[in-house]
C-alpha positions as a Markdown table, in Angstrom:
| # | Residue | x | y | z |
|---|---|---|---|---|
| 1 | Unk | 8.0 | 36.5 | -72.6 |
| 2 | Unk | 9.3 | 34.7 | -75.3 |
| 3 | Unk | 5.7 | 35.3 | -77.0 |
| 4 | Unk | 5.8 | 39.1 | -76.0 |
| 5 | Unk | 9.6 | 39.5 | -77.3 |
| 6 | Unk | 10.9 | 40.6 | -73.9 |
| 7 | Unk | 14.3 | 41.5 | -73.8 |
| 8 | Unk | 15.6 | 40.5 | -70.6 |
| 9 | Unk | 14.3 | 37.2 | -69.7 |
| 10 | Unk | 17.3 | 36.5 | -67.3 |
| 11 | Unk | 15.9 | 38.6 | -64.8 |
| 12 | Unk | 12.6 | 37.0 | -64.6 |
| 13 | Unk | 14.4 | 33.8 | -64.4 |
| 14 | Unk | 16.8 | 34.7 | -61.7 |
| 15 | Unk | 13.8 | 36.7 | -59.6 |
| 16 | Unk | 11.5 | 33.1 | -59.7 |
| 17 | Unk | 14.7 | 31.2 | -58.7 |
| 18 | Unk | 15.4 | 33.7 | -56.1 |
| 19 | Unk | 11.9 | 33.7 | -54.8 |
| 20 | Unk | 12.1 | 29.7 | -54.8 |
| 21 | Unk | 15.0 | 29.6 | -52.6 |
| 22 | Unk | 13.6 | 32.0 | -50.2 |
| 23 | Unk | 10.7 | 30.2 | -49.6 |
| 24 | Unk | 12.6 | 26.8 | -49.8 |
| 25 | Unk | 15.1 | 28.2 | -46.9 |
| 26 | Unk | 12.0 | 29.6 | -44.7 |
| 27 | Unk | 10.6 | 26.2 | -44.6 |
| 28 | Unk | 7.7 | 27.3 | -46.8 |
| 29 | Unk | 8.1 | 24.3 | -49.5 |
| 30 | Unk | 4.5 | 24.5 | -51.3 |
| 31 | Unk | 5.4 | 27.8 | -52.1 |
| 32 | Unk | 8.6 | 27.3 | -52.9 |
| 33 | Unk | 7.4 | 24.4 | -55.1 |
| 34 | Unk | 4.8 | 26.9 | -57.0 |
| 35 | Unk | 7.9 | 29.5 | -57.8 |
| 36 | Unk | 10.2 | 26.8 | -58.6 |
| 37 | Unk | 7.5 | 25.7 | -61.2 |
| 38 | Unk | 7.3 | 29.2 | -62.3 |
| 39 | Unk | 11.0 | 29.4 | -63.0 |
| 40 | Unk | 11.4 | 25.9 | -64.8 |
| 41 | Unk | 8.8 | 26.7 | -66.9 |
| 42 | Unk | 10.3 | 30.2 | -67.9 |
| 43 | Unk | 13.7 | 28.7 | -68.1 |
| 44 | Unk | 12.4 | 25.7 | -70.4 |
| 45 | Unk | 10.9 | 27.8 | -72.6 |
| 46 | Unk | 14.4 | 29.5 | -73.1 |
| 47 | Unk | 17.1 | 27.1 | -72.1 |
| 48 | Unk | 17.1 | 23.3 | -71.2 |
| 49 | Unk | 15.2 | 20.8 | -69.5 |
| 50 | Unk | 18.0 | 20.8 | -66.8 |
| 51 | Unk | 15.6 | 22.6 | -64.0 |
| 52 | Unk | 13.2 | 20.0 | -64.5 |
| 53 | Unk | 15.3 | 17.5 | -62.4 |
| 54 | Unk | 15.6 | 20.3 | -59.5 |
| 55 | Unk | 11.8 | 20.7 | -59.5 |
| 56 | Unk | 11.3 | 16.7 | -59.2 |
| 57 | Unk | 14.0 | 17.0 | -56.3 |
| 58 | Unk | 12.1 | 19.7 | -54.5 |
| 59 | Unk | 9.0 | 17.7 | -55.1 |
| 60 | Unk | 10.8 | 14.7 | -53.5 |
| 61 | Unk | 12.2 | 16.8 | -50.7 |
| 62 | Unk | 8.6 | 17.8 | -50.3 |
| 63 | Unk | 7.5 | 14.6 | -50.2 |
| 64 | Unk | 10.5 | 13.6 | -48.1 |
| 65 | Unk | 9.8 | 16.0 | -45.6 |
| 66 | Unk | 6.0 | 15.3 | -45.3 |
| 67 | Unk | 6.5 | 11.8 | -44.9 |
| 68 | Unk | 9.3 | 12.4 | -42.1 |
| 69 | Unk | 6.8 | 14.5 | -40.4 |
| 70 | Unk | 4.4 | 11.8 | -40.8 |
| 71 | Unk | 6.7 | 9.3 | -39.7 |
| 72 | Unk | 7.8 | 11.5 | -36.7 |
| 73 | Unk | 4.4 | 11.9 | -35.6 |
| 74 | Unk | 3.8 | 8.2 | -35.6 |
| 75 | Unk | 6.6 | 7.5 | -33.8 |
| 76 | Unk | 5.6 | 10.2 | -31.4 |
| 77 | Unk | 2.4 | 8.5 | -31.1 |
| 78 | Unk | 4.0 | 5.1 | -30.7 |
| 79 | Unk | 6.0 | 6.3 | -28.2 |
| 80 | Unk | 3.1 | 7.9 | -26.0 |
| 81 | Unk | 1.1 | 4.7 | -26.7 |
| 82 | Unk | 3.7 | 2.8 | -25.3 |
| 83 | Unk | 4.0 | 5.0 | -22.3 |
| 84 | Unk | 0.4 | 4.8 | -21.5 |
| 85 | Unk | 0.4 | 1.1 | -21.5 |
| 86 | Unk | 3.7 | 1.1 | -19.4 |
| 87 | Unk | 1.9 | 3.4 | -17.0 |
| 88 | Unk | -1.5 | 1.3 | -17.1 |
| 89 | Unk | 0.6 | -2.1 | -16.6 |
| 90 | Unk | 2.3 | -0.2 | -13.8 |
| 91 | Unk | -1.2 | 0.8 | -12.4 |
| 92 | Unk | -2.6 | -2.8 | -12.4 |
| 93 | Unk | 0.4 | -4.3 | -10.8 |
| 94 | Unk | 0.3 | -1.8 | -7.9 |
| 95 | Unk | -3.5 | -2.2 | -8.1 |
| 96 | Unk | -3.0 | -6.2 | -8.1 |
| 97 | Unk | -0.5 | -6.2 | -5.4 |
| 98 | Unk | -2.4 | -3.8 | -3.1 |
| 99 | Unk | -5.4 | -5.9 | -3.7 |
| 100 | Unk | -3.1 | -8.8 | -2.9 |
| 101 | Unk | -1.9 | -7.2 | 0.4 |
| 102 | Unk | -5.2 | -6.6 | 1.7 |
| 103 | Unk | -6.2 | -10.3 | 1.0 |
| 104 | Unk | -3.7 | -11.2 | 3.0 |
| 105 | Unk | -4.1 | -8.9 | 5.9 |
| 106 | Unk | -7.6 | -9.6 | 5.9 |
| 107 | Unk | -6.6 | -13.4 | 5.8 |
| 108 | Unk | -4.7 | -12.7 | 9.0 |
| 109 | Unk | -7.0 | -10.7 | 10.8 |
| 110 | Unk | -9.6 | -13.5 | 10.3 |
| 111 | Unk | -7.2 | -16.1 | 11.4 |
| 112 | Unk | -6.1 | -14.0 | 14.3 |
| 113 | Unk | -9.7 | -13.6 | 15.5 |
| 114 | Unk | -10.3 | -17.3 | 15.0 |
| 115 | Unk | -7.7 | -18.2 | 17.1 |
| 116 | Unk | -8.4 | -15.8 | 19.8 |
| 117 | Unk | -11.9 | -17.1 | 20.2 |
| 118 | Unk | -10.3 | -20.5 | 20.6 |
| 119 | Unk | -8.0 | -19.5 | 23.3 |
| 120 | Unk | -11.1 | -17.5 | 24.8 |
| 121 | Unk | -13.1 | -20.5 | 25.0 |
| 122 | Unk | -10.3 | -22.6 | 26.6 |
| 123 | Unk | -9.6 | -20.0 | 29.3 |
| 124 | Unk | -13.4 | -19.7 | 29.7 |
| 125 | Unk | -13.6 | -23.6 | 30.2 |
| 126 | Unk | -10.2 | -23.4 | 32.5 |
| 127 | Unk | -11.8 | -20.6 | 34.8 |
| 128 | Unk | -14.9 | -22.3 | 35.1 |
| 129 | Unk | -12.9 | -25.7 | 36.1 |
| 130 | Unk | -10.9 | -23.3 | 38.7 |
| 131 | Unk | -13.7 | -21.3 | 40.1 |
| 132 | Unk | -15.5 | -24.8 | 40.6 |
| 133 | Unk | -12.5 | -26.0 | 42.0 |
| 134 | Unk | -12.0 | -22.8 | 44.5 |
| 135 | Unk | -15.9 | -23.2 | 45.2 |
| 136 | Unk | -15.5 | -26.9 | 46.4 |
| 137 | Unk | -12.1 | -25.7 | 48.4 |
| 138 | Unk | -14.5 | -23.0 | 50.3 |
| 139 | Unk | -16.8 | -25.4 | 51.1 |
| 140 | Unk | -14.3 | -27.7 | 52.2 |
| 141 | Unk | -12.5 | -24.3 | 54.3 |
| 142 | Unk | -16.0 | -23.6 | 55.4 |
| 143 | Unk | -16.9 | -27.0 | 56.8 |
| 144 | Unk | -13.2 | -27.5 | 58.5 |
| 145 | Unk | -13.6 | -23.8 | 59.9 |
| 146 | Unk | -17.3 | -25.0 | 61.3 |
| 147 | Unk | -15.6 | -27.8 | 62.8 |
| 148 | Unk | -12.7 | -26.0 | 64.3 |
| 149 | Unk | -15.3 | -23.7 | 66.0 |
| 150 | Unk | -17.1 | -26.8 | 67.3 |
| 151 | Unk | -14.0 | -28.0 | 68.4 |
| 152 | Unk | -12.8 | -24.9 | 70.0 |
| 153 | Unk | -16.2 | -24.7 | 72.3 |
| 154 | Unk | -15.5 | -28.2 | 73.1 |
| 155 | Unk | -11.6 | -27.2 | 74.2 |
| 156 | Unk | -13.4 | -24.6 | 75.9 |
| 157 | Unk | -15.8 | -26.6 | 77.9 |
| 158 | Unk | -13.1 | -29.2 | 78.8 |
| 159 | Unk | -10.6 | -26.5 | 80.2 |
| 160 | Unk | -13.4 | -25.0 | 82.1 |
| 161 | Unk | -14.2 | -28.3 | 83.7 |
| 162 | Unk | -10.7 | -29.7 | 83.7 |
| 163 | Unk | -9.4 | -26.0 | 85.6 |
| 164 | Unk | -12.4 | -26.7 | 88.4 |
| 165 | Unk | -11.6 | -30.4 | 88.4 |
| 166 | Unk | -7.7 | -29.6 | 89.1 |
| 167 | Unk | -8.9 | -26.4 | 91.5 |
| 168 | Unk | -10.6 | -28.7 | 94.1 |
| 169 | Unk | -8.2 | -31.2 | 95.0 |
| 170 | Unk | -5.6 | -28.4 | 95.1 |
| 171 | Unk | -7.4 | -26.6 | 97.7 |
| 172 | Unk | -7.6 | -29.6 | 99.8 |
| 173 | Unk | -4.3 | -29.8 | 99.6 |
| 174 | Unk | -4.1 | -26.5 | 100.6 |
| 175 | Unk | -6.3 | -26.8 | 103.4 |
| 176 | Unk | -4.5 | -29.9 | 104.6 |
| 177 | Unk | -1.4 | -28.0 | 104.4 |
| 178 | Unk | -2.5 | -25.2 | 106.6 |
| 179 | Unk | -3.8 | -27.2 | 109.0 |
| 180 | Unk | -0.3 | -29.6 | 109.4 |
| 181 | Unk | 1.3 | -26.1 | 109.5 |
| 182 | Unk | -1.2 | -25.2 | 112.4 |
| 183 | Unk | 0.0 | -28.4 | 114.1 |
| 184 | Unk | 3.7 | -27.8 | 113.7 |
């Protein structure tokens, strides 16, 4: 504009500054930076170098925002990784506890079965010994039963013989009594 001899350079300077401000407020920092460069170049050609500082600040602001965005994304990534590590640690811990729990249950079942087998063996031997004892007692009872049957048969014979032997003297006495009664 200086070379062309334009009479209203301040309007262009203000226009470039306004465009830069609008883009900066809308968050479009690269475009704001571009317009600010044009603004400074134009203003420097007419006025002073003070605006170079503003450009530097915009660059710093832009770089700071980029660094902040990078830092934010890195922080988020770190948080996500920390959460993932915690989650995996919890899963590993829960899995370990579950495996330990199942191992304890399996051991308890094994010991219970082993104890049940030993108890069954003891009970089987007790049942066998009691069965043997009962068989012996049963044999003794059968022997005693046979002896009682034999003894009862002998007692029946004795009673029959004794009754006949006792009846004969009574009959004789009855006969003598009836003879005495006839004489009297």
